[in-house]
C-alpha positions in Angstrom: 89.6 71.5 111.3 90.5 75.2 111.7 91.3 77.1 108.6 95.0 78.2 108.7 95.6 81.9 108.0 99.1 83.4 107.5 99.5 87.1 107.4 102.7 88.7 106.3 103.6 92.5 106.7 106.8 94.6 107.0 105.2 95.9 110.4 103.8 93.4 112.9 101.0 93.7 115.4 103.6 93.8 118.2 106.8 95.7 118.7 109.3 95.4 121.5 111.2 97.9 124.0 114.3 97.3 126.2 113.5 98.1 129.7 116.0 99.7 132.1 117.1 96.4 133.3 117.4 94.9 129.8 114.3 93.1 129.8 111.8 93.0 126.8 108.3 94.6 127.0 106.0 94.1 124.0 103.3 96.6 122.9 100.7 96.7 120.1 102.1 97.8 116.9 100.8 101.1 115.3 99.4 102.0 111.9 96.3 101.8 110.0 97.2 98.7 108.0 97.9 96.7 111.4 94.6 98.0 113.0 92.6 97.0 109.8 94.1 93.6 109.7 93.9 93.0 113.5 90.2 94.0 113.9 89.3 92.2 110.5 90.9 88.9 111.8 89.1 89.3 115.2 85.8 89.7 113.4 85.7 87.2 110.6 88.2 84.6 111.7 88.1 84.3 115.3 88.3 80.4 115.2 91.0 80.3 112.6 94.6 79.0 113.2 96.3 82.5 112.5 100.1 83.3 112.3 101.5 86.7 111.5 104.9 87.0 110.0 106.7 90.4 110.2 110.1 92.0 110.1 112.1 92.8 113.3 112.4 96.6 113.2 114.4 97.4 116.1 117.3 95.9 118.1 114.6 95.2 120.8 112.6 93.3 118.1 115.6 91.4 116.9 116.4 90.5 120.5 112.9 89.2 120.8 113.2 87.4 117.6 116.3 85.5 118.7 114.8 84.9 122.3 111.2 83.8 121.4 111.8 82.4 118.1 108.2 81.7 116.8 106.8 81.9 120.3 105.8 85.7 120.4 102.4 86.8 120.7 100.5 90.0 120.0 98.0 91.4 122.7 95.1 89.3 121.2 97.1 86.0 121.4 98.0 85.8 117.7 101.2 84.0 117.3 103.9 86.4 115.7 107.0 85.2 113.9 109.5 88.1 113.5 112.1 87.8 110.9 115.7 88.8 112.0 116.7 90.0 108.6 120.5 91.5 108.6 120.2 95.1 109.4 121.9 96.2 106.2 119.7 94.2 104.1 116.6 95.5 105.7 117.9 99.2 105.5 118.5 98.8 101.7 115.1 97.0 101.0 113.1 99.2 103.4 114.5 102.7 103.0 116.2 102.7 99.6 113.7 100.5 97.6 110.4 100.4 99.3 110.3 104.0 100.7 112.7 105.8 98.5 111.7 104.3 95.2 108.3 102.5 95.2 106.6 105.0 97.5 107.9 107.8 95.5 106.7 106.0 92.5 103.2 105.2 93.4 102.6 108.6 95.0 104.0 110.4 91.9 106.5 112.2 94.3 109.8 112.1 92.1 111.5 115.5 91.5 112.1 114.1 87.8 114.6 116.6 86.8 117.0 115.2 89.5 115.4 111.9 90.7 115.5 108.9 90.3 118.7 107.6 89.4 119.2 103.8 88.8 122.7 102.7 88.8 125.3 100.3 90.5 124.1 101.4 94.0 120.2 100.8 93.2 121.4 97.4 91.9 122.8 96.6 95.5 119.5 97.9 97.0 117.4 95.9 94.5 119.3 92.8 95.4 118.5 93.6 99.1 115.0 94.0 98.3 114.7 90.6 96.7 116.6 88.8 99.7 114.1 90.5 102.1 111.1 89.2 100.1 112.9 85.9 99.9 113.0 85.8 103.7 109.3 86.3 103.9 108.3 83.9 101.2 110.6 81.0 103.0 108.9 81.8 106.3 105.5 81.6 104.7 106.3 78.3 102.9 107.5 76.8 106.2 104.3 77.6 107.9 102.4 76.4 105.0 104.1 73.0 104.4 104.3 72.4 108.2 100.7 72.9 108.9 98.1 70.6 110.1 95.5 71.8 107.8 95.2 70.6 104.1 96.7 72.9 101.6 93.2 73.9 100.4 92.5 75.2 103.9 95.4 77.6 103.9 95.0 81.3 103.2 97.9 83.7 102.9 97.5 87.4 103.1 100.5 89.3 101.9 100.4 93.1 102.7 101.8 96.1 100.9 104.4 97.4 98.5 107.1 96.1 100.8 106.3 92.6 99.8 105.6 92.8 96.0 107.8 90.0 94.9 106.7 87.7 97.8 103.5 86.1 96.2 105.5 84.8 93.2 108.4 83.6 95.4 106.0 81.8 97.6 104.1 80.2 94.8 107.2 78.8 93.3 108.1 77.3 96.7 104.8 75.7 97.1 104.4 74.4 93.6 101.4 75.1 91.3 99.3 72.1 92.8 99.2 72.8 96.5 95.8 74.6 96.4 96.9 77.4 99.0 95.3 80.6 98.3 97.5 83.6 98.2 96.2 87.2 98.3 98.3 90.4 97.9 97.0 93.8 99.1 98.5 97.1 98.0 97.8 99.9 100.5 99.1 102.8 98.5 98.0 104.0 94.9 99.3 102.5 91.9 101.2 104.5 89.1 99.9 104.7 85.6 101.9 103.1 83.0 103.8 106.2 81.7 105.1 107.0 85.3 105.7 103.4 86.1 108.2 103.2 83.3 110.5 105.4 85.3 111.8 102.0 86.9 114.4 99.9 85.0 112.5 97.6 82.6 113.4 94.4 84.6 112.5 95.9 88.0 109.1 97.1 86.8 108.4 93.7 85.2 109.7 91.6 88.2 107.4 93.8 90.6 104.1 93.2 88.3 105.2 89.5 88.0 105.6 89.3 91.8 102.1 90.3 92.6 100.6 88.3 89.7 102.1 85.2 91.6 99.0 85.8 94.0 95.4 84.5 93.1 93.9 87.7 94.2 95.3 91.3 94.2 93.4 93.9 96.1 93.5 97.7 96.2 91.5 100.4 97.9 90.1 102.2 95.1 89.0 101.3 91.6 91.6 103.8 90.0 94.6 102.1 91.7 93.3 98.7 90.6 92.7 99.9 87.0 96.2 101.6 86.8 97.6 98.1 88.0 95.7 96.4 85.1 97.0 99.1 82.6 100.6 98.3 83.7 100.1 94.5 83.4 99.0 95.0 79.8 101.4 97.8 78.7 104.5 96.6 80.5 104.1 92.8 80.6 101.9 92.2 77.6 99.8 90.2 79.8 96.2 89.0 78.9 93.8 91.5 80.9 90.2 91.0 81.1 88.3 94.2 82.7 85.2 93.9 84.6 82.4 96.6 84.8 81.9 98.5 87.9 78.9 96.9 89.5 78.9 98.5 93.0 78.1 101.8 94.3 81.3 102.1 96.2 83.3 100.5 93.4 84.1 97.5 95.5 84.3 94.0 94.1 86.2 92.5 91.2 87.6 94.9 88.5 89.4 92.4 86.4 91.4 89.4 85.7 95.1 89.0 84.6 96.4 85.8 82.9 100.2 85.7 82.9 102.6 82.8 82.8 99.5 80.4 82.9 98.3 81.8 86.1 95.0 83.5 86.6 95.0 86.5 89.2 91.7 88.2 90.0 92.1 92.1 90.7 89.5 93.6 93.0 88.8 96.7 95.2 88.2 96.5 98.8 87.9 99.9 100.4 89.0 99.9 104.2 87.0 101.8 106.7 87.1 101.8 110.5 85.7 99.5 113.3 83.3 102.0 114.6 82.2 100.5 117.8 86.0 100.0 118.8 87.1 103.4 117.7 84.3 105.1 119.8 84.9 103.0 122.7 88.6 103.9 122.8 87.7 107.5 122.5 85.7 107.3 125.8 88.6 106.5 127.8 89.8 109.1 130.3 93.2 109.8 128.6 91.2 111.0 125.6 88.7 112.8 127.7 91.4 114.9 129.4 92.7 116.0 125.9 89.2 116.9 124.9 89.1 119.3 127.8 92.7 120.8 127.2 91.8 121.3 123.4 88.5 122.9 124.3 90.4 125.5 126.4 93.1 126.0 123.7 90.3 127.0 121.2 88.6 129.5 123.7 85.2 129.0 121.8 86.5 129.5 118.4 86.0 127.3 115.4 88.5 124.4 115.0 90.1 123.3 111.8 91.8 120.1 112.5 94.5 118.0 110.5 96.1 114.8 111.8 99.0 113.5 109.7 102.4 112.2 109.7 105.1 114.6 108.0 104.7 112.4 105.0 105.4 114.2 101.5 102.3 112.9 100.1 100.2 114.3 102.7 100.5 117.9 101.5 100.8 119.7 104.8 102.8 122.5 103.4 99.9 123.3 100.7 97.5 122.9 103.6 99.3 125.4 105.8 99.2 127.8 102.8 95.6 127.3 102.2 94.8 128.3 106.0 97.1 131.4 105.4 95.1 132.4 102.3 92.1 132.0 104.4 93.2 134.5 107.0 94.7 136.7 104.4 91.6 137.0 102.1 88.7 136.6 104.7 89.7 138.8 107.7 86.4 138.2 109.4 87.9 134.8 110.7 90.6 136.6 112.7 90.3 135.7 116.3 87.4 133.3 115.3 89.1 130.3 114.2 92.1 128.1 115.5 93.9 125.6 113.3 95.1 122.4 115.1 97.8 120.7 112.9 99.2 117.6 114.2 102.2 116.7 112.0 104.0 113.7 113.4 107.5 112.7 112.4 107.8 110.2 109.6 110.8 108.4 108.0 113.3 110.7 109.4 116.1 108.5 108.1 115.5 110.1 104.6 116.8 113.6 104.2 113.7 114.7 102.1 111.6 114.0 105.1 113.6 115.9 107.4 113.6 118.9 105.2 110.0 118.7 104.7 109.5 118.7 108.5 111.7 121.8 108.9 109.4 123.6 106.2 106.2 122.7 107.9 107.5 124.0 111.3 108.9 127.3 109.7 105.5 128.1 107.8 103.7 127.4 111.2 106.0 130.0 112.8 105.2 132.5 110.0 101.6 132.1 110.1 101.5 132.7 114.0 103.8 135.7 113.5 101.8 137.4 110.7 98.3 136.8 112.1 98.7 136.2 115.8 97.7 138.7 118.5 98.1 138.8 122.2 94.9 137.0 122.9 94.7 134.6 119.7 97.0 131.9 118.5 95.9 131.1 115.0 97.7 128.0 114.7 98.8 125.2 117.1 101.3 122.9 115.6 102.1 119.6 117.3 104.9 117.3 115.9 105.0 114.8 118.9 103.0 111.7 118.2 100.2 111.4 120.8 97.2 109.0 119.7 94.8 109.9 122.6 95.2 113.5 121.6 94.6 112.9 118.0 91.3 111.1 118.9 90.3 114.1 121.1 91.0 116.5 118.1 88.6 114.4 115.9 86.0 114.9 118.6 86.2 118.6 118.8 86.8 119.4 115.2 84.3 121.7 113.3 86.3 121.2 110.1 88.7 118.2 109.2 91.3 118.9 106.5 92.5 115.9 104.6 94.3 117.1 101.5 97.1 114.6 100.4 98.6 114.9 96.9 97.9 111.3 96.6 96.7 108.6 99.1 95.8 105.1 98.8 92.9 105.4 101.0 93.1 107.7 104.2 91.8 106.5 107.4 91.8 109.9 109.2 89.1 111.2 106.8 86.8 108.3 108.2 87.8 108.3 111.6 87.2 112.1 112.1 83.5 112.1 111.2 83.1 108.8 113.2 84.5 110.5 116.5 82.9 113.9 115.8 80.8 114.9 118.8 78.7 117.5 117.1 79.3 116.8 113.2 82.4 117.9 111.3 82.7 119.2 107.8 85.3 117.4 105.7 87.6 119.1 103.2 88.8 116.1 101.3 91.4 115.8 98.5 90.0 114.3 95.2 93.3 112.4 94.9 92.7 110.5 98.1 91.4 106.9 97.5 88.6 107.6 100.2 87.1 110.2 97.8 85.7 107.4 95.8 83.4 106.4 98.9 83.0 109.8 100.7 82.7 112.3 97.7 79.0 112.7 98.2 79.2 114.3 101.7 82.6 115.8 101.7 83.8 119.0 100.2 86.2 117.8 97.5 89.3 119.8 96.4 92.3 119.8 93.9 95.1 119.2 96.5 97.5 121.6 94.4 95.0 124.4 94.4 95.7 126.4 97.6 93.0 128.9 96.7 90.3 126.4 96.2 91.3 124.7 99.4 91.0 128.1 101.4 87.5 128.5 99.7 86.5 125.0 100.8 87.8 125.8 104.4 85.5 128.9 104.4 82.4 127.1 103.1 83.0 124.4 105.9 83.4 127.0 108.6 80.1 128.7 107.5 78.1 125.4 106.8 74.8 125.4 108.6 74.6 123.0 111.4 71.8 120.7 110.1 73.9 120.3 106.8 77.1 119.6 108.6 75.4 117.1 110.8 73.7 115.4 107.7 77.0 115.2 105.8 78.8 113.7 108.9 76.2 111.0 109.1 76.7 110.1 105.6 80.4 109.8 106.1 80.1 107.7 109.3 77.7 105.3 107.4 80.1 104.8 104.5 83.0 104.3 106.9 81.1 101.7 108.7 80.0 99.9 105.5 83.6 99.3 104.6 84.5 97.9 108.0 87.8 95.9 108.5 85.7 92.9 109.1 84.1 93.5 105.7 87.5 94.4 104.0 89.3 91.3 105.1 86.2 89.0 104.9 85.7 89.8 101.2 89.3 89.0 100.6 89.2 85.8 102.3 86.1 84.9 100.5 87.7 85.6 97.2 90.2 82.9 98.1 87.4 80.4 99.0 87.8 81.0 102.8 
């Protein structure tokens, strides 16, 4: 009998759009988490009976959910069940709690003299977050309880901070003796206890308890898993057993938490890239056309590339400031380097993000006005999302700049070297989860130190070809070692799958 695998995430592997005639058209959903789970499932569970449960994110998605029920499928034929959560509930849960509170918390982004403020309004938002998680738990329970497979053959993979309460809610619905294995994976960092205590006490405790409803809790890096264990101990008073780091990349079990009579294993599962699939996509003609265009724009100059969403944690502003300092302190690079900065819009419903995007665009104009000449544009900023162009930029980059103030993992730091056609140097923030696996071959920087970042950019630009290619090969090797197949396979194995 096939193993039953249930995947739950806010965003799903398919999204819908209305045609001009009102018809619905589905396309593959985006995002590194979606790609990782999709690729992992294809590799390690090709014969499993998989269902993916996600939220309807748009009016078209909601129409598809009502029209198709549980009959939607993604491009790989995986059944997709979209949940038509009331728009107001979804908005409060997603924008006000998940993105404005939990994302800011775990990335240490709060402007603490002003934010956060927890009052009556947050109480309504928190109720919506609970209802949102309840909808997922109910759908997962329905799928598990109606499955043909025995409970011991059902594996539930719950993804990310949007669904921190779902493991406990699901366990309560299934009962303790079903044998269904539940895993939760947290794709962001985890805040240390002192910062975590910014949350109202009951909220912080409930979030931890929610994840501890799982049998297995996963993180991208050991430091995030260790912070989670610290919070379980300090906030809940849970019994925590920490394990030694037994692998070179820090992967594997980090500890166990016993709470409310249940044991949760906490482990590290770094996520890399599907190297063959990514390189095959980069050989497509739309990517090759962009390679030629970007080469013309560079005009034979060195290329510093960054590819990010205009997400506060990605640190684009300090990255631009570091490039400005490079040009101001090392005039030998005038007319010899071009910075391709791809900063795609993100979370434009939040005023902080709109203001940040405006600041990025203003700084880009200032750099061009300060240093540009009639025959040299030192900075090309693109704010319109274009995936083939992003792949092309990775292929032609001499230097890849990835300098987040805090990041759960960061796939661009791995995709860039994989796609590089002549070997690129990676300037990487020490605060990215990827630093744990890529440190040996990257140039690590303090993301707050603009001067250090400018120095690293210079070092990367003057790096001898042989050293750059050697480092690039090491980066590719580590990205391949943490393939989506391994990432997902290790989690299923931890559940006995």
